[in-house]
C-alpha positions as a printed NumPy array, in Angstrom:
array([[ 98.384,  49.566,  46.4  ],
       [ 97.688,  47.065,  43.629],
       [ 94.709,  44.761,  43.886],
       [ 94.291,  41.993,  41.181],
       [ 91.117,  40.169,  40.846],
       [ 90.703,  37.254,  38.457],
       [ 87.753,  35.087,  37.955],
       [ 87.697,  31.605,  36.788],
       [ 89.765,  28.729,  37.93 ],
       [ 92.68 ,  30.685,  39.376],
       [ 92.803,  32.154,  42.894],
       [ 92.654,  35.958,  43.039],
       [ 95.351,  37.677,  45.159],
       [ 95.812,  41.094,  46.499],
       [ 98.689,  42.986,  47.83 ],
       [101.197,  40.945,  49.811],
       [ 99.707,  37.635,  48.635],
       [ 96.598,  37.749,  50.744],
       [ 93.356,  36.438,  49.644],
       [ 90.751,  38.85 ,  48.308],
       [ 88.061,  38.076,  50.811],
       [ 90.299,  39.063,  53.831],
       [ 91.413,  42.268,  51.976],
       [ 87.922,  43.161,  51.074],
       [ 86.948,  42.625,  54.714],
       [ 89.64 ,  44.752,  55.903],
       [ 88.913,  47.615,  53.464],
       [ 85.208,  47.314,  54.353],
       [ 85.965,  47.662,  58.142],
       [ 88.354,  50.517,  57.489],
       [ 85.91 ,  52.412,  55.358],
       [ 83.159,  51.579,  57.838],
       [ 84.841,  53.011,  60.814],
       [ 85.595,  56.183,  58.765],
       [ 82.047,  56.609,  57.573],
       [ 80.655,  56.257,  61.155],
       [ 83.18 ,  58.79 ,  62.438],
       [ 82.384,  61.289,  59.54 ],
       [ 78.46 ,  60.905,  60.546],
       [ 79.103,  62.291,  64.107],
       [ 79.827,  65.594,  65.433],
       [ 80.345,  67.042,  68.892],
       [ 78.454,  69.2  ,  71.404],
       [ 80.306,  71.839,  73.492],
       [ 78.288,  72.913,  76.432],
       [ 78.827,  75.958,  78.431],
       [ 77.001,  76.429,  81.791],
       [ 76.62 ,  79.675,  83.839],
       [ 74.909,  80.49 ,  87.135],
       [ 73.693,  84.061,  87.346],
       [ 76.059,  84.839,  84.47 ],
       [ 79.14 ,  83.456,  86.265],
       [ 80.92 ,  80.046,  85.082],
       [ 79.339,  77.014,  86.719],
       [ 79.717,  73.129,  86.566],
       [ 77.148,  71.093,  84.738],
       [ 76.24 ,  67.856,  83.155],
       [ 74.929,  67.11 ,  79.626],
       [ 72.659,  64.184,  78.412],
       [ 72.184,  64.021,  74.654],
       [ 69.021,  62.311,  73.213],
       [ 68.083,  61.362,  69.586],
       [ 64.822,  59.934,  68.789],
       [ 64.088,  59.418,  72.352],
       [ 67.279,  57.343,  72.923],
       [ 70.238,  58.509,  75.156],
       [ 73.188,  58.832,  72.67 ],
       [ 75.739,  60.684,  74.716],
       [ 76.725,  62.556,  77.771],
       [ 79.054,  63.675,  80.337],
       [ 80.54 ,  66.781,  81.898],
       [ 80.061,  70.242,  80.407],
       [ 83.808,  70.888,  80.689],
       [ 84.418,  68.554,  77.839],
       [ 82.997,  67.97 ,  74.382],
       [ 80.541,  65.258,  73.804],
       [ 80.329,  63.17 ,  70.639],
       [ 76.903,  62.765,  69.145],
       [ 75.366,  61.448,  66.037],
       [ 74.648,  63.842,  63.311],
       [ 71.227,  65.07 ,  63.045],
       [ 68.671,  66.737,  65.467],
       [ 69.268,  66.267,  69.094],
       [ 67.613,  67.102,  72.557],
       [ 70.424,  68.253,  74.856],
       [ 69.355,  68.35 ,  78.691],
       [ 71.959,  70.386,  80.819],
       [ 71.85 ,  69.984,  84.678],
       [ 73.419,  72.391,  87.124],
       [ 75.705,  70.72 ,  89.632],
       [ 75.64 ,  71.807,  93.142],
       [ 72.075,  73.052,  93.431],
       [ 69.638,  71.45 ,  96.   ],
       [ 66.822,  71.416,  93.495],
       [ 68.83 ,  69.791,  90.687],
       [ 67.734,  72.146,  87.917],
       [ 67.706,  71.207,  84.265],
       [ 67.065,  72.867,  81.021],
       [ 66.716,  71.213,  77.545],
       [ 67.471,  72.674,  74.165],
       [ 67.243,  71.191,  70.631],
       [ 70.458,  71.458,  68.638],
       [ 71.179,  70.007,  65.171],
       [ 74.711,  68.248,  65.173],
       [ 76.599,  68.385,  61.93 ],
       [ 79.041,  65.59 ,  60.809],
       [ 82.706,  66.624,  61.721],
       [ 81.694,  69.756,  63.379],
       [ 81.316,  71.331,  66.978],
       [ 77.879,  72.511,  67.936],
       [ 78.069,  74.952,  70.772],
       [ 75.47 ,  75.529,  73.52 ],
       [ 75.041,  77.887,  76.36 ],
       [ 72.702,  77.59 ,  79.407],
       [ 72.341,  79.99 ,  82.272],
       [ 70.552,  79.128,  85.507],
       [ 69.022,  81.815,  87.796],
       [ 69.777,  80.858,  91.396],
       [ 69.857,  82.229,  94.828],
       [ 71.128,  80.994,  98.236],
       [ 69.028,  79.944, 101.137],
       [ 70.185,  79.404, 104.596],
       [ 68.155,  78.425, 107.742],
       [ 69.335,  78.813, 111.274],
       [ 67.681,  77.051, 114.035],
       [ 67.795,  79.021, 117.203],
       [ 66.744,  77.979, 120.656],
       [ 67.005,  78.878, 124.279],
       [ 68.778,  75.929, 125.609],
       [ 69.412,  72.404, 124.45 ],
       [ 66.458,  71.05 , 122.473],
       [ 67.664,  68.169, 120.408],
       [ 68.509,  67.942, 116.737],
       [ 66.366,  69.918, 114.298],
       [ 65.599,  69.327, 110.526],
       [ 64.82 ,  71.667, 107.811],
       [ 62.757,  70.5  , 104.759],
       [ 62.54 ,  72.652, 101.771],
       [ 59.397,  72.226,  99.337],
       [ 58.304,  73.703,  96.18 ],
       [ 54.596,  73.607,  95.718],
       [ 53.648,  69.832,  96.724],
       [ 57.125,  68.508,  95.8  ],
       [ 59.898,  67.936,  98.541],
       [ 63.242,  69.456,  97.2  ],
       [ 65.544,  68.36 , 100.018],
       [ 66.478,  68.806, 103.497],
       [ 69.183,  71.072, 105.216],
       [ 70.942,  71.142, 108.415],
       [ 70.814,  74.412, 110.605],
       [ 73.529,  76.771, 109.252],
       [ 73.982,  74.982, 105.785],
       [ 73.632,  77.154, 102.863],
       [ 72.168,  75.907,  99.692],
       [ 71.726,  76.993,  96.045],
       [ 68.326,  76.872,  94.731],
       [ 66.491,  77.937,  91.472],
       [ 64.803,  81.262,  91.648],
       [ 61.146,  80.947,  92.911],
       [ 58.85 ,  80.516,  95.838],
       [ 59.696,  77.791,  98.45 ],
       [ 58.083,  76.536, 101.687],
       [ 60.613,  75.92 , 104.495],
       [ 59.376,  73.64 , 107.226],
       [ 61.707,  73.611, 110.33 ],
       [ 60.848,  70.958, 113.169],
       [ 62.566,  70.91 , 116.648],
       [ 61.661,  68.817, 119.636],
       [ 58.065,  68.26 , 118.416],
       [ 57.522,  71.836, 117.343],
       [ 57.276,  73.089, 113.799],
       [ 57.814,  76.593, 112.066],
       [ 56.848,  77.173, 108.492],
       [ 58.222,  80.067, 106.336],
       [ 57.338,  81.08 , 102.834],
       [ 60.566,  82.311, 100.868],
       [ 60.733,  83.887,  97.531],
       [ 64.105,  83.616,  96.104],
       [ 65.451,  85.984,  93.341],
       [ 68.733,  85.519,  91.139],
       [ 71.939,  86.377,  93.042],
       [ 69.978,  86.839,  96.319],
       [ 71.18 ,  85.411,  99.729],
       [ 68.285,  84.719, 102.105],
       [ 68.701,  83.775, 105.785],
       [ 65.859,  82.44 , 107.811],
       [ 65.958,  82.413, 111.63 ],
       [ 63.632,  79.775, 113.059],
       [ 63.383,  80.547, 116.63 ],
       [ 62.058,  78.033, 119.183]])
């Protein structure tokens, strides 16, 4: 490509007879897009649950501002530099997350791997005759994690939980320690 620029009383022309300002603008936009692309990289997230492949989501923050996110099954673009990456496990009742710091390099892919330790909790409400609909509340410390129906299994992070079962004005409470890979069944008898 040939660019001619003249100063003085004559008009300057570039390739194809266009004016210099239009050409300079076009080159600036093209180079700016390439520069922005060269200043970003990618993050590839790998999530496991008790060592087995699992589904997760990712949120990328830089300087306290969200700059990217999506599913851990795809690469996520992020600006080059130091980032805080928060990964959430999909499908667990307590919605666990883990954060890691990663340095993203321009034009490169930075891998991160996160493993979540979980167990399965199932609560069955057993009655002698019809008593109505029961409700199961799962708490961790003073925080309510969620509710379950009788016979519904839930994945939860390892740790200690309080299970509160209510049926027909009565209540039963259970303390449950859940370990990695463990399946616990609580039978609430009324």
